[in-house]
TORKOL-4160 file (C-alpha; in steps of 0.2 Angstrom, whole numbers, padded with zeros to 4 digits, m for minus):
440
<pt num="1" X="0445" Y="0439" Z="0409"/>
<pt num="2" X="0433" Y="0437" Z="0423"/>
<pt num="3" X="0433" Y="0434" Z="0442"/>
<pt num="4" X="0422" Y="0428" Z="0455"/>
<pt num="5" X="0422" Y="0431" Z="0474"/>
<pt num="6" X="0414" Y="0422" Z="0488"/>
<pt num="7" X="0414" Y="0429" Z="0506"/>
<pt num="8" X="0410" Y="0422" Z="0523"/>
<pt num="9" X="0411" Y="0429" Z="0540"/>
<pt num="10" X="0410" Y="0447" Z="0548"/>
<pt num="11" X="0408" Y="0464" Z="0541"/>
<pt num="12" X="0427" Y="0466" Z="0541"/>
<pt num="13" X="0428" Y="0452" Z="0529"/>
<pt num="14" X="0416" Y="0460" Z="0517"/>
<pt num="15" X="0426" Y="0476" Z="0518"/>
<pt num="16" X="0441" Y="0466" Z="0513"/>
<pt num="17" X="0431" Y="0459" Z="0499"/>
<pt num="18" X="0428" Y="0477" Z="0492"/>
<pt num="19" X="0446" Y="0480" Z="0492"/>
<pt num="20" X="0450" Y="0464" Z="0483"/>
<pt num="21" X="0436" Y="0468" Z="0470"/>
<pt num="22" X="0443" Y="0485" Z="0468"/>
<pt num="23" X="0461" Y="0478" Z="0464"/>
<pt num="24" X="0454" Y="0466" Z="0451"/>
<pt num="25" X="0443" Y="0479" Z="0443"/>
<pt num="26" X="0458" Y="0490" Z="0442"/>
<pt num="27" X="0467" Y="0477" Z="0432"/>
<pt num="28" X="0454" Y="0478" Z="0419"/>
<pt num="29" X="0445" Y="0461" Z="0424"/>
<pt num="30" X="0426" Y="0459" Z="0425"/>
<pt num="31" X="0416" Y="0452" Z="0440"/>
<pt num="32" X="0405" Y="0437" Z="0437"/>
<pt num="33" X="0391" Y="0431" Z="0449"/>
<pt num="34" X="0393" Y="0414" Z="0443"/>
<pt num="35" X="0408" Y="0402" Z="0445"/>
<pt num="36" X="0407" Y="0395" Z="0428"/>
<pt num="37" X="0419" Y="0403" Z="0415"/>
<pt num="38" X="0429" Y="0413" Z="0427"/>
<pt num="39" X="0448" Y="0414" Z="0426"/>
<pt num="40" X="0451" Y="0419" Z="0445"/>
<pt num="41" X="0440" Y="0413" Z="0460"/>
<pt num="42" X="0444" Y="0421" Z="0477"/>
<pt num="43" X="0437" Y="0413" Z="0493"/>
<pt num="44" X="0438" Y="0426" Z="0507"/>
<pt num="45" X="0436" Y="0415" Z="0522"/>
<pt num="46" X="0431" Y="0414" Z="0541"/>
<pt num="47" X="0439" Y="0405" Z="0555"/>
<pt num="48" X="0430" Y="0410" Z="0570"/>
<pt num="49" X="0421" Y="0393" Z="0571"/>
<pt num="50" X="0426" Y="0376" Z="0564"/>
<pt num="51" X="0410" Y="0375" Z="0554"/>
<pt num="52" X="0415" Y="0391" Z="0544"/>
<pt num="53" X="0431" Y="0382" Z="0539"/>
<pt num="54" X="0422" Y="0366" Z="0535"/>
<pt num="55" X="0410" Y="0375" Z="0523"/>
<pt num="56" X="0426" Y="0380" Z="0513"/>
<pt num="57" X="0434" Y="0364" Z="0514"/>
<pt num="58" X="0418" Y="0355" Z="0508"/>
<pt num="59" X="0419" Y="0364" Z="0491"/>
<pt num="60" X="0432" Y="0352" Z="0484"/>
<pt num="61" X="0421" Y="0342" Z="0473"/>
<pt num="62" X="0413" Y="0358" Z="0466"/>
<pt num="63" X="0430" Y="0366" Z="0463"/>
<pt num="64" X="0438" Y="0350" Z="0455"/>
<pt num="65" X="0424" Y="0350" Z="0443"/>
<pt num="66" X="0426" Y="0368" Z="0439"/>
<pt num="67" X="0444" Y="0366" Z="0436"/>
<pt num="68" X="0441" Y="0351" Z="0424"/>
<pt num="69" X="0430" Y="0363" Z="0414"/>
<pt num="70" X="0442" Y="0378" Z="0416"/>
<pt num="71" X="0460" Y="0371" Z="0417"/>
<pt num="72" X="0469" Y="0388" Z="0416"/>
<pt num="73" X="0458" Y="0396" Z="0431"/>
<pt num="74" X="0466" Y="0399" Z="0448"/>
<pt num="75" X="0459" Y="0398" Z="0465"/>
<pt num="76" X="0465" Y="0411" Z="0478"/>
<pt num="77" X="0461" Y="0408" Z="0497"/>
<pt num="78" X="0462" Y="0423" Z="0508"/>
<pt num="79" X="0453" Y="0429" Z="0524"/>
<pt num="80" X="0455" Y="0422" Z="0541"/>
<pt num="81" X="0459" Y="0404" Z="0536"/>
<pt num="82" X="0474" Y="0411" Z="0525"/>
<pt num="83" X="0478" Y="0423" Z="0539"/>
<pt num="84" X="0482" Y="0409" Z="0551"/>
<pt num="85" X="0497" Y="0405" Z="0540"/>
<pt num="86" X="0503" Y="0423" Z="0540"/>
<pt num="87" X="0498" Y="0430" Z="0557"/>
<pt num="88" X="0500" Y="0417" Z="0571"/>
<pt num="89" X="0512" Y="0427" Z="0582"/>
<pt num="90" X="0525" Y="0416" Z="0590"/>
<pt num="91" X="0517" Y="0401" Z="0583"/>
<pt num="92" X="0527" Y="0398" Z="0568"/>
<pt num="93" X="0527" Y="0379" Z="0570"/>
<pt num="94" X="0508" Y="0378" Z="0572"/>
<pt num="95" X="0506" Y="0390" Z="0557"/>
<pt num="96" X="0517" Y="0378" Z="0546"/>
<pt num="97" X="0506" Y="0363" Z="0552"/>
<pt num="98" X="0490" Y="0372" Z="0548"/>
<pt num="99" X="0496" Y="0377" Z="0531"/>
<pt num="100" X="0501" Y="0359" Z="0528"/>
<pt num="101" X="0484" Y="0353" Z="0533"/>
<pt num="102" X="0476" Y="0366" Z="0522"/>
<pt num="103" X="0486" Y="0360" Z="0507"/>
<pt num="104" X="0481" Y="0342" Z="0510"/>
<pt num="105" X="0463" Y="0346" Z="0513"/>
<pt num="106" X="0461" Y="0359" Z="0499"/>
<pt num="107" X="0474" Y="0355" Z="0485"/>
<pt num="108" X="0464" Y="0364" Z="0473"/>
<pt num="109" X="0470" Y="0381" Z="0481"/>
<pt num="110" X="0483" Y="0389" Z="0470"/>
<pt num="111" X="0488" Y="0404" Z="0481"/>
<pt num="112" X="0486" Y="0410" Z="0498"/>
<pt num="113" X="0485" Y="0429" Z="0501"/>
<pt num="114" X="0487" Y="0439" Z="0516"/>
<pt num="115" X="0473" Y="0452" Z="0517"/>
<pt num="116" X="0485" Y="0464" Z="0525"/>
<pt num="117" X="0496" Y="0463" Z="0510"/>
<pt num="118" X="0484" Y="0464" Z="0495"/>
<pt num="119" X="0497" Y="0471" Z="0484"/>
<pt num="120" X="0503" Y="0452" Z="0483"/>
<pt num="121" X="0486" Y="0448" Z="0476"/>
<pt num="122" X="0489" Y="0461" Z="0462"/>
<pt num="123" X="0506" Y="0453" Z="0459"/>
<pt num="124" X="0500" Y="0435" Z="0458"/>
<pt num="125" X="0486" Y="0439" Z="0446"/>
<pt num="126" X="0498" Y="0450" Z="0435"/>
<pt num="127" X="0512" Y="0437" Z="0435"/>
<pt num="128" X="0501" Y="0422" Z="0433"/>
<pt num="129" X="0492" Y="0429" Z="0418"/>
<pt num="130" X="0505" Y="0440" Z="0412"/>
<pt num="131" X="0495" Y="0456" Z="0414"/>
<pt num="132" X="0509" Y="0469" Z="0413"/>
<pt num="133" X="0499" Y="0485" Z="0411"/>
<pt num="134" X="0488" Y="0492" Z="0425"/>
<pt num="135" X="0471" Y="0498" Z="0419"/>
<pt num="136" X="0465" Y="0512" Z="0429"/>
<pt num="137" X="0468" Y="0513" Z="0448"/>
<pt num="138" X="0460" Y="0505" Z="0463"/>
<pt num="139" X="0460" Y="0523" Z="0470"/>
<pt num="140" X="0449" Y="0529" Z="0455"/>
<pt num="141" X="0433" Y="0535" Z="0461"/>
<pt num="142" X="0423" Y="0526" Z="0448"/>
<pt num="143" X="0432" Y="0509" Z="0453"/>
<pt num="144" X="0430" Y="0512" Z="0471"/>
<pt num="145" X="0411" Y="0514" Z="0469"/>
<pt num="146" X="0409" Y="0499" Z="0458"/>
<pt num="147" X="0419" Y="0489" Z="0471"/>
<pt num="148" X="0406" Y="0492" Z="0484"/>
<pt num="149" X="0392" Y="0480" Z="0488"/>
<pt num="150" X="0380" Y="0495" Z="0489"/>
<pt num="151" X="0379" Y="0512" Z="0483"/>
<pt num="152" X="0370" Y="0518" Z="0499"/>
<pt num="153" X="0380" Y="0510" Z="0513"/>
<pt num="154" X="0399" Y="0507" Z="0516"/>
<pt num="155" X="0411" Y="0501" Z="0528"/>
<pt num="156" X="0427" Y="0510" Z="0534"/>
<pt num="157" X="0439" Y="0500" Z="0544"/>
<pt num="158" X="0447" Y="0511" Z="0558"/>
<pt num="159" X="0457" Y="0497" Z="0567"/>
<pt num="160" X="0465" Y="0481" Z="0561"/>
<pt num="161" X="0469" Y="0466" Z="0572"/>
<pt num="162" X="0466" Y="0464" Z="0590"/>
<pt num="163" X="0477" Y="0463" Z="0606"/>
<pt num="164" X="0464" Y="0457" Z="0619"/>
<pt num="165" X="0467" Y="0438" Z="0617"/>
<pt num="166" X="0450" Y="0432" Z="0624"/>
<pt num="167" X="0453" Y="0414" Z="0627"/>
<pt num="168" X="0440" Y="0408" Z="0615"/>
<pt num="169" X="0444" Y="0419" Z="0600"/>
<pt num="170" X="0455" Y="0416" Z="0586"/>
<pt num="171" X="0455" Y="0433" Z="0579"/>
<pt num="172" X="0472" Y="0439" Z="0586"/>
<pt num="173" X="0480" Y="0424" Z="0578"/>
<pt num="174" X="0472" Y="0428" Z="0561"/>
<pt num="175" X="0471" Y="0447" Z="0560"/>
<pt num="176" X="0487" Y="0450" Z="0570"/>
<pt num="177" X="0492" Y="0464" Z="0582"/>
<pt num="178" X="0480" Y="0479" Z="0583"/>
<pt num="179" X="0484" Y="0494" Z="0573"/>
<pt num="180" X="0474" Y="0510" Z="0572"/>
<pt num="181" X="0472" Y="0518" Z="0555"/>
<pt num="182" X="0476" Y="0537" Z="0555"/>
<pt num="183" X="0464" Y="0550" Z="0558"/>
<pt num="184" X="0468" Y="0558" Z="0542"/>
<pt num="185" X="0465" Y="0542" Z="0532"/>
<pt num="186" X="0449" Y="0538" Z="0540"/>
<pt num="187" X="0442" Y="0557" Z="0539"/>
<pt num="188" X="0447" Y="0557" Z="0520"/>
<pt num="189" X="0439" Y="0540" Z="0517"/>
<pt num="190" X="0422" Y="0545" Z="0526"/>
<pt num="191" X="0422" Y="0562" Z="0517"/>
<pt num="192" X="0425" Y="0554" Z="0500"/>
<pt num="193" X="0410" Y="0542" Z="0503"/>
<pt num="194" X="0399" Y="0556" Z="0509"/>
<pt num="195" X="0404" Y="0566" Z="0493"/>
<pt num="196" X="0399" Y="0551" Z="0482"/>
<pt num="197" X="0382" Y="0550" Z="0490"/>
<pt num="198" X="0384" Y="0536" Z="0503"/>
<pt num="199" X="0371" Y="0538" Z="0517"/>
<pt num="200" X="0375" Y="0525" Z="0530"/>
<pt num="201" X="0394" Y="0523" Z="0535"/>
<pt num="202" X="0400" Y="0510" Z="0547"/>
<pt num="203" X="0416" Y="0511" Z="0556"/>
<pt num="204" X="0424" Y="0494" Z="0558"/>
<pt num="205" X="0436" Y="0486" Z="0570"/>
<pt num="206" X="0437" Y="0471" Z="0581"/>
<pt num="207" X="0437" Y="0484" Z="0595"/>
<pt num="208" X="0433" Y="0501" Z="0589"/>
<pt num="209" X="0434" Y="0508" Z="0607"/>
<pt num="210" X="0453" Y="0505" Z="0607"/>
<pt num="211" X="0456" Y="0516" Z="0592"/>
<pt num="212" X="0469" Y="0529" Z="0596"/>
<pt num="213" X="0478" Y="0542" Z="0585"/>
<pt num="214" X="0482" Y="0561" Z="0584"/>
<pt num="215" X="0470" Y="0575" Z="0579"/>
<pt num="216" X="0478" Y="0591" Z="0575"/>
<pt num="217" X="0493" Y="0585" Z="0585"/>
<pt num="218" X="0484" Y="0581" Z="0600"/>
<pt num="219" X="0482" Y="0563" Z="0606"/>
<pt num="220" X="0464" Y="0557" Z="0603"/>
<pt num="221" X="0453" Y="0542" Z="0607"/>
<pt num="222" X="0437" Y="0534" Z="0598"/>
<pt num="223" X="0425" Y="0547" Z="0605"/>
<pt num="224" X="0436" Y="0561" Z="0598"/>
<pt num="225" X="0436" Y="0553" Z="0581"/>
<pt num="226" X="0417" Y="0551" Z="0581"/>
<pt num="227" X="0416" Y="0570" Z="0586"/>
<pt num="228" X="0426" Y="0575" Z="0571"/>
<pt num="229" X="0418" Y="0564" Z="0559"/>
<pt num="230" X="0400" Y="0570" Z="0562"/>
<pt num="231" X="0406" Y="0587" Z="0557"/>
<pt num="232" X="0409" Y="0582" Z="0539"/>
<pt num="233" X="0397" Y="0592" Z="0528"/>
<pt num="234" X="0382" Y="0581" Z="0521"/>
<pt num="235" X="0367" Y="0571" Z="0525"/>
<pt num="236" X="0373" Y="0554" Z="0532"/>
<pt num="237" X="0372" Y="0542" Z="0547"/>
<pt num="238" X="0387" Y="0535" Z="0555"/>
<pt num="239" X="0388" Y="0519" Z="0566"/>
<pt num="240" X="0401" Y="0507" Z="0572"/>
<pt num="241" X="0405" Y="0489" Z="0576"/>
<pt num="242" X="0411" Y="0482" Z="0588"/>
<pt num="243" X="0413" Y="0489" Z="0605"/>
<pt num="244" X="0422" Y="0481" Z="0620"/>
<pt num="245" X="0414" Y="0484" Z="0637"/>
<pt num="246" X="0431" Y="0486" Z="0646"/>
<pt num="247" X="0436" Y="0501" Z="0634"/>
<pt num="248" X="0418" Y="0508" Z="0630"/>
<pt num="249" X="0419" Y="0528" Z="0633"/>
<pt num="250" X="0403" Y="0535" Z="0642"/>
<pt num="251" X="0406" Y="0551" Z="0631"/>
<pt num="252" X="0400" Y="0541" Z="0616"/>
<pt num="253" X="0383" Y="0540" Z="0623"/>
<pt num="254" X="0383" Y="0559" Z="0625"/>
<pt num="255" X="0388" Y="0561" Z="0607"/>
<pt num="256" X="0375" Y="0549" Z="0601"/>
<pt num="257" X="0361" Y="0558" Z="0611"/>
<pt num="258" X="0366" Y="0575" Z="0604"/>
<pt num="259" X="0370" Y="0572" Z="0586"/>
<pt num="260" X="0357" Y="0565" Z="0574"/>
<pt num="261" X="0371" Y="0559" Z="0562"/>
<pt num="262" X="0376" Y="0545" Z="0574"/>
<pt num="263" X="0365" Y="0530" Z="0574"/>
<pt num="264" X="0357" Y="0527" Z="0591"/>
<pt num="265" X="0363" Y="0509" Z="0591"/>
<pt num="266" X="0377" Y="0500" Z="0601"/>
<pt num="267" X="0383" Y="0482" Z="0600"/>
<pt num="268" X="0391" Y="0478" Z="0616"/>
<pt num="269" X="0395" Y="0460" Z="0618"/>
<pt num="270" X="0394" Y="0453" Z="0635"/>
<pt num="271" X="0398" Y="0435" Z="0630"/>
<pt num="272" X="0393" Y="0429" Z="0648"/>
<pt num="273" X="0384" Y="0435" Z="0663"/>
<pt num="274" X="0395" Y="0425" Z="0675"/>
<pt num="275" X="0410" Y="0434" Z="0682"/>
<pt num="276" X="0418" Y="0417" Z="0684"/>
<pt num="277" X="0416" Y="0413" Z="0666"/>
<pt num="278" X="0421" Y="0431" Z="0660"/>
<pt num="279" X="0437" Y="0429" Z="0670"/>
<pt num="280" X="0441" Y="0412" Z="0661"/>
<pt num="281" X="0437" Y="0421" Z="0645"/>
<pt num="282" X="0450" Y="0435" Z="0649"/>
<pt num="283" X="0437" Y="0448" Z="0645"/>
<pt num="284" X="0443" Y="0461" Z="0657"/>
<pt num="285" X="0427" Y="0466" Z="0666"/>
<pt num="286" X="0415" Y="0458" Z="0678"/>
<pt num="287" X="0397" Y="0456" Z="0678"/>
<pt num="288" X="0395" Y="0471" Z="0689"/>
<pt num="289" X="0406" Y="0482" Z="0678"/>
<pt num="290" X="0395" Y="0477" Z="0663"/>
<pt num="291" X="0379" Y="0482" Z="0672"/>
<pt num="292" X="0386" Y="0499" Z="0677"/>
<pt num="293" X="0390" Y="0502" Z="0658"/>
<pt num="294" X="0372" Y="0497" Z="0653"/>
<pt num="295" X="0364" Y="0507" Z="0667"/>
<pt num="296" X="0373" Y="0522" Z="0662"/>
<pt num="297" X="0368" Y="0520" Z="0644"/>
<pt num="298" X="0350" Y="0518" Z="0648"/>
<pt num="299" X="0350" Y="0532" Z="0660"/>
<pt num="300" X="0358" Y="0544" Z="0648"/>
<pt num="301" X="0350" Y="0539" Z="0632"/>
<pt num="302" X="0334" Y="0528" Z="0635"/>
<pt num="303" X="0330" Y="0528" Z="0616"/>
<pt num="304" X="0346" Y="0519" Z="0611"/>
<pt num="305" X="0345" Y="0501" Z="0604"/>
<pt num="306" X="0356" Y="0489" Z="0612"/>
<pt num="307" X="0362" Y="0472" Z="0606"/>
<pt num="308" X="0375" Y="0460" Z="0613"/>
<pt num="309" X="0384" Y="0444" Z="0609"/>
<pt num="310" X="0383" Y="0428" Z="0620"/>
<pt num="311" X="0393" Y="0412" Z="0620"/>
<pt num="312" X="0384" Y="0397" Z="0629"/>
<pt num="313" X="0393" Y="0382" Z="0634"/>
<pt num="314" X="0410" Y="0389" Z="0637"/>
<pt num="315" X="0421" Y="0376" Z="0647"/>
<pt num="316" X="0416" Y="0375" Z="0665"/>
<pt num="317" X="0399" Y="0384" Z="0662"/>
<pt num="318" X="0387" Y="0377" Z="0676"/>
<pt num="319" X="0369" Y="0379" Z="0676"/>
<pt num="320" X="0371" Y="0393" Z="0689"/>
<pt num="321" X="0383" Y="0402" Z="0677"/>
<pt num="322" X="0370" Y="0401" Z="0663"/>
<pt num="323" X="0356" Y="0407" Z="0674"/>
<pt num="324" X="0367" Y="0422" Z="0678"/>
<pt num="325" X="0369" Y="0425" Z="0659"/>
<pt num="326" X="0350" Y="0423" Z="0656"/>
<pt num="327" X="0347" Y="0435" Z="0671"/>
<pt num="328" X="0359" Y="0448" Z="0664"/>
<pt num="329" X="0351" Y="0447" Z="0647"/>
<pt num="330" X="0333" Y="0450" Z="0655"/>
<pt num="331" X="0339" Y="0465" Z="0665"/>
<pt num="332" X="0349" Y="0473" Z="0651"/>
<pt num="333" X="0334" Y="0477" Z="0639"/>
<pt num="334" X="0343" Y="0471" Z="0624"/>
<pt num="335" X="0334" Y="0473" Z="0607"/>
<pt num="336" X="0344" Y="0458" Z="0600"/>
<pt num="337" X="0357" Y="0446" Z="0605"/>
<pt num="338" X="0368" Y="0435" Z="0594"/>
<pt num="339" X="0370" Y="0418" Z="0603"/>
<pt num="340" X="0383" Y="0405" Z="0598"/>
<pt num="341" X="0388" Y="0388" Z="0605"/>
<pt num="342" X="0405" Y="0387" Z="0611"/>
<pt num="343" X="0417" Y="0377" Z="0600"/>
<pt num="344" X="0436" Y="0376" Z="0603"/>
<pt num="345" X="0447" Y="0385" Z="0591"/>
<pt num="346" X="0465" Y="0382" Z="0591"/>
<pt num="347" X="0477" Y="0390" Z="0594"/>
<pt num="348" X="0465" Y="0400" Z="0606"/>
<pt num="349" X="0469" Y="0397" Z="0624"/>
<pt num="350" X="0452" Y="0389" Z="0628"/>
<pt num="351" X="0456" Y="0375" Z="0616"/>
<pt num="352" X="0467" Y="0367" Z="0629"/>
<pt num="353" X="0452" Y="0367" Z="0642"/>
<pt num="354" X="0440" Y="0353" Z="0644"/>
<pt num="355" X="0425" Y="0356" Z="0633"/>
<pt num="356" X="0414" Y="0348" Z="0646"/>
<pt num="357" X="0397" Y="0355" Z="0642"/>
<pt num="358" X="0387" Y="0343" Z="0632"/>
<pt num="359" X="0382" Y="0348" Z="0614"/>
<pt num="360" X="0363" Y="0346" Z="0618"/>
<pt num="361" X="0365" Y="0357" Z="0633"/>
<pt num="362" X="0373" Y="0370" Z="0623"/>
<pt num="363" X="0359" Y="0369" Z="0610"/>
<pt num="364" X="0346" Y="0370" Z="0624"/>
<pt num="365" X="0354" Y="0386" Z="0632"/>
<pt num="366" X="0355" Y="0394" Z="0615"/>
<pt num="367" X="0337" Y="0391" Z="0612"/>
<pt num="368" X="0331" Y="0397" Z="0628"/>
<pt num="369" X="0341" Y="0414" Z="0626"/>
<pt num="370" X="0335" Y="0416" Z="0608"/>
<pt num="371" X="0317" Y="0413" Z="0612"/>
<pt num="372" X="0317" Y="0426" Z="0626"/>
<pt num="373" X="0326" Y="0439" Z="0615"/>
<pt num="374" X="0314" Y="0436" Z="0600"/>
<pt num="375" X="0298" Y="0439" Z="0612"/>
<pt num="376" X="0307" Y="0455" Z="0619"/>
<pt num="377" X="0311" Y="0462" Z="0602"/>
<pt num="378" X="0293" Y="0460" Z="0597"/>
<pt num="379" X="0287" Y="0469" Z="0613"/>
<pt num="380" X="0300" Y="0483" Z="0609"/>
<pt num="381" X="0294" Y="0485" Z="0592"/>
<pt num="382" X="0276" Y="0487" Z="0597"/>
<pt num="383" X="0280" Y="0504" Z="0605"/>
<pt num="384" X="0284" Y="0511" Z="0588"/>
<pt num="385" X="0267" Y="0508" Z="0581"/>
<pt num="386" X="0258" Y="0525" Z="0577"/>
<pt num="387" X="0275" Y="0535" Z="0578"/>
<pt num="388" X="0283" Y="0544" Z="0564"/>
<pt num="389" X="0302" Y="0540" Z="0561"/>
<pt num="390" X="0315" Y="0545" Z="0549"/>
<pt num="391" X="0321" Y="0530" Z="0538"/>
<pt num="392" X="0335" Y="0528" Z="0525"/>
<pt num="393" X="0327" Y="0519" Z="0510"/>
<pt num="394" X="0339" Y="0504" Z="0505"/>
<pt num="395" X="0329" Y="0495" Z="0492"/>
<pt num="396" X="0311" Y="0495" Z="0484"/>
<pt num="397" X="0304" Y="0486" Z="0500"/>
<pt num="398" X="0317" Y="0489" Z="0513"/>
<pt num="399" X="0322" Y="0504" Z="0524"/>
<pt num="400" X="0331" Y="0506" Z="0541"/>
<pt num="401" X="0328" Y="0518" Z="0555"/>
<pt num="402" X="0341" Y="0528" Z="0564"/>
<pt num="403" X="0343" Y="0514" Z="0577"/>
<pt num="404" X="0345" Y="0501" Z="0563"/>
<pt num="405" X="0329" Y="0493" Z="0564"/>
<pt num="406" X="0323" Y="0485" Z="0548"/>
<pt num="407" X="0307" Y="0494" Z="0542"/>
<pt num="408" X="0297" Y="0486" Z="0527"/>
<pt num="409" X="0290" Y="0499" Z="0515"/>
<pt num="410" X="0279" Y="0497" Z="0500"/>
<pt num="411" X="0277" Y="0507" Z="0484"/>
<pt num="412" X="0294" Y="0515" Z="0484"/>
<pt num="413" X="0297" Y="0526" Z="0470"/>
<pt num="414" X="0315" Y="0523" Z="0463"/>
<pt num="415" X="0320" Y="0541" Z="0467"/>
<pt num="416" X="0317" Y="0538" Z="0485"/>
<pt num="417" X="0330" Y="0524" Z="0486"/>
<pt num="418" X="0345" Y="0531" Z="0494"/>
<pt num="419" X="0337" Y="0545" Z="0503"/>
<pt num="420" X="0330" Y="0549" Z="0520"/>
<pt num="421" X="0311" Y="0549" Z="0522"/>
<pt num="422" X="0298" Y="0551" Z="0535"/>
<pt num="423" X="0287" Y="0535" Z="0538"/>
<pt num="424" X="0272" Y="0531" Z="0550"/>
<pt num="425" X="0274" Y="0514" Z="0558"/>
<pt num="426" X="0258" Y="0504" Z="0556"/>
<pt num="427" X="0263" Y="0487" Z="0561"/>
<pt num="428" X="0277" Y="0478" Z="0572"/>
<pt num="429" X="0283" Y="0460" Z="0573"/>
<pt num="430" X="0298" Y="0450" Z="0579"/>
<pt num="431" X="0305" Y="0453" Z="0561"/>
<pt num="432" X="0305" Y="0472" Z="0562"/>
<pt num="433" X="0293" Y="0486" Z="0558"/>
<pt num="434" X="0281" Y="0491" Z="0543"/>
<pt num="435" X="0279" Y="0508" Z="0538"/>
<pt num="436" X="0269" Y="0520" Z="0527"/>
<pt num="437" X="0277" Y="0535" Z="0519"/>
<pt num="438" X="0269" Y="0552" Z="0524"/>
<pt num="439" X="0259" Y="0560" Z="0511"/>
<pt num="440" X="0268" Y="0575" Z="0504"/>
């Protein structure tokens, strides 16, 4: 029996897909890159924007044709679209309406699965196809390795869910209440991945800075977690996504500066440079608060690579508000900014606000920010020309530096893939860097 998985969305979704793949492999199933001929199709979905949902709902014709050719096949919907059915806290009526809408618009879906209860996925597959004997275990190291997208880099969730309820964001309604995974489980997972040869490990959470737990019986925060993980024996890099400005610990910068295992990269989403809009977004910090954090980072660790996320066209955003955002982006020395146009996402609170910024104005503001960021990225990259940097070789032509900048490399021997190497940067562009291996 064969299965096919299609994934949309953030790295947390891709991490969930690795778990799904592991479960299906543990049942003795084979993965296929093609839809045709599969017995099980899993769609791991995103709900952050309506366009993401529309991509899934637009698959109806393709899936109907597929089911005509494969009448015994089943389609399973999971991820954020499915989570809205299981996770809307206190919004059972809206959840029921959403489920009814999904069943009407996607009648080709046979089962909805909660990503926080993947045991149900195993039960669905076993019961539907009468698979009674479990082959292997999803905890088996060979299956765990096979379930990964890469044999070089891996994701490790450290928190699940979110309690911030930013007014534009649907995540608390899809991922549920925030929960921190235990230090023991995280440490064991990272240690196992390092033992298996993984070189780039990303800690994941909607807000990694809010992680809390106990380490050796003592209450601990995210910086304490990092401090302990970098002590694991082995040659590897550790990074994390995503930080929240209101919870970011200054001690993280000191750890990053003093430990070469920590990637010198921080994604710190600002969303807006206007204190008025930030308040409407329920972000929990002001423009000045954000500047203080950024100034501390640049002062303590000038070599760090900073990126951010920005939403343009939030309800009520005036030209003055946008200019404050543009000014903040110019002054913050970001190497990258992920800019998106606001769109209402019920049941997030801003969906009840007047979406009063015209669509063309949103597009123009997005273009202006992106044009500036691209030009700044190219300027930043030129500073590396002539320098020697350590890179992790990911493929025959691609490597990544410690600050997670892409580096194009040629003539890569297969034995160098998955290893750390020294390269001299010979060229820079808006797309990244070009490096040549140092002669041995």
